[in-house]
C-alpha positions in Angstrom: -74.9 91.7 103.9 -77.4 92.3 106.7 -74.8 91.8 109.4 -72.2 93.9 107.6 -74.6 96.8 107.4 -75.0 96.5 111.2 -71.3 96.7 111.6 -70.8 93.1 112.6 -68.4 90.6 110.9 -70.5 87.6 110.0 -68.9 84.5 111.4 -71.9 82.1 111.7 -74.8 81.3 109.4 -77.8 80.0 111.3 -80.0 79.6 108.2 -78.7 76.2 107.1 -79.5 73.1 109.3 -77.9 73.7 112.7 -75.7 76.4 111.4 -72.3 76.6 109.9 -69.1 78.7 110.5 -68.8 81.2 107.6 -65.1 81.8 108.3 -64.3 78.2 107.6 -66.7 77.7 104.6 -64.7 78.3 101.5 -67.9 78.4 99.4 -69.6 81.2 101.2 -67.5 84.1 99.7 -66.8 85.2 103.2 -63.6 87.2 102.3 -64.2 87.5 98.5 -64.0 91.3 97.8 -66.3 91.5 94.8 -69.1 90.0 96.9 -69.3 93.3 98.8 -71.4 94.6 95.9 -74.4 93.1 97.9 -74.0 96.1 100.2 -74.6 98.6 97.4 -77.2 96.8 95.2 -80.3 94.7 95.7 -79.5 91.0 95.9 -80.8 90.0 92.5 -79.0 92.8 90.8 -75.8 92.1 92.8 -75.8 88.5 91.6 -76.3 89.6 88.0 -73.5 92.1 88.2 -71.2 89.5 89.8 -72.0 87.1 86.9 -71.2 89.8 84.3 -68.1 90.8 86.2 -66.8 87.2 86.2 -67.5 86.7 82.5 -65.6 89.9 81.7 -62.8 89.1 84.1 -62.3 85.7 82.6 -62.0 87.2 79.1 -59.6 90.0 80.2 -57.3 87.7 82.1 -57.3 85.0 79.4 -56.4 87.7 76.8 -53.6 88.9 79.0 -52.2 85.4 79.5 -52.4 84.6 75.8 -51.1 87.9 74.5 -48.6 88.9 77.2 -47.6 85.5 78.4 -47.6 83.2 75.4 -47.1 86.0 72.8 -50.1 85.2 70.6 -51.3 87.8 68.1 -54.1 90.1 69.1 -56.6 88.1 67.0 -55.4 84.8 68.5 -55.5 86.1 72.0 -58.9 87.7 71.5 -60.3 84.4 70.0 -58.9 82.4 72.9 -60.3 84.9 75.5 -63.8 84.8 74.0 -63.7 81.0 73.9 -62.6 80.9 77.6 -65.1 83.4 78.8 -68.0 81.7 77.0 -67.1 78.0 77.3 -70.2 75.9 78.1 -69.2 74.7 81.5 -68.4 78.2 82.7 -71.6 79.7 81.3 -73.7 76.8 82.8 -72.3 77.7 86.3 -73.0 81.4 85.6 -76.6 80.6 84.7 -76.9 78.4 87.8 -75.8 81.3 90.0 -72.6 79.6 91.2 -70.8 82.9 92.0 -67.9 81.3 93.9 -67.1 78.7 91.3 -67.3 81.2 88.3 -65.2 83.7 90.3 -62.5 81.1 91.0 -62.5 79.8 87.4 -62.2 83.3 86.0 -58.9 83.6 88.0 -57.2 80.6 86.4 -55.6 82.6 83.5 -54.1 85.0 86.1 -52.4 82.1 87.9 -51.1 80.8 84.5 -49.8 84.2 83.5 -48.0 84.5 86.9 -46.6 80.9 86.4 -45.4 81.7 82.9 -43.7 85.0 83.9 -42.0 83.3 86.9 -40.9 80.1 85.1 -40.0 81.4 81.7 -39.4 85.1 81.9 -37.4 85.3 85.2 -40.0 87.7 86.7 -40.3 85.8 89.9 -41.6 88.5 92.2 -44.2 89.8 89.7 -45.2 86.4 88.6 -45.3 85.0 92.1 -47.5 87.9 93.2 -49.9 87.1 90.4 -50.1 83.5 91.3 -50.6 84.3 94.9 -53.4 86.8 94.1 -55.2 84.3 91.9 -54.8 81.5 94.4 -56.0 83.6 97.3 -59.0 84.8 95.3 -59.8 81.2 94.4 -59.3 80.0 98.0 -61.9 82.4 99.4 -64.3 81.9 96.4 -64.3 78.1 95.7 -61.8 75.7 97.2 -62.3 73.0 94.5 -61.1 75.3 91.7 -58.2 76.4 94.0 -57.1 72.8 94.3 -57.2 72.2 90.5 -55.2 75.4 89.9 -52.6 74.4 92.4 -52.2 71.1 90.5 -52.0 73.0 87.2 -49.4 75.5 88.2 -47.4 72.8 89.9 -47.4 70.8 86.6 -46.4 74.1 84.9 -43.4 74.5 87.3 -42.3 70.9 86.7 -42.5 71.2 82.9 -40.4 74.4 83.2 -37.8 72.8 85.6 -37.3 69.4 84.0 -35.5 70.5 80.8 -33.1 72.5 83.0 -32.2 69.4 84.9 -30.4 68.1 81.9 -28.3 71.2 81.6 -27.0 71.6 85.1 -23.4 71.4 83.9 -23.9 74.6 81.9 -26.4 76.3 84.1 -26.6 77.1 87.8 -28.8 75.2 90.2 -30.8 78.4 90.7 -32.0 78.4 87.1 -33.2 74.8 87.6 -34.9 75.5 90.9 -36.3 79.0 90.0 -39.8 77.7 88.9 -40.2 75.7 92.1 -38.9 78.5 94.3 -41.4 80.9 92.6 -44.2 78.4 93.2 -43.2 77.9 96.8 -43.1 81.7 97.4 -46.5 82.2 95.9 -47.8 79.3 98.0 -46.5 80.9 101.2 -47.9 84.3 100.3 -51.3 82.7 99.5 -51.4 80.9 102.9 -50.5 84.1 104.7 -53.0 86.3 103.0 -55.9 83.8 103.2 -55.1 82.5 106.7 -58.3 83.9 108.2 -60.4 81.7 105.9 -57.9 78.8 105.4 -57.2 77.8 109.0 -60.8 77.7 110.1 -61.5 75.5 107.0 -58.6 73.2 107.9 -60.0 73.0 111.4 -63.4 71.8 110.0 
């Protein structure tokens, strides 16, 4: 925040051991847009606002996935959203100040909603963009949750594609490969958008 106020892009952090490259550290929130709140608020207040934002974001995105994706009733979606935004592991990390992890975890329902729209609703562009947005946010917030989400949406794609493999005589190959194509497109978009953080991390 201090360097950004001086008009300098922070690439190196000299406050830890012999220093570390912030551009390659996927746990430093280097390109995580909500972290810019530290420019407008004192640090303690900024952390509290980020925690509240991530709790609310987790609830809103979970509700959207359950209601708009899976078609649950309003009460069912609301119940699931409240459970997700207040599940003990999530709240424990919020209390510990793990901003990156909670931010990445809050984006999991967005990735699932994008996967569902792509794989089951034929909304490949919209769903792929949602997956890419969620995965990019996770990649610049917390790489561990990003990896878990990639595994999760890949399993989602395989579950959607496998039943179609038995119906290739009646259906086109495109219907069978659509989930995997949407996933591949979202992956390429994620790599492109987050390249400034991803490639330095891979170099490390």
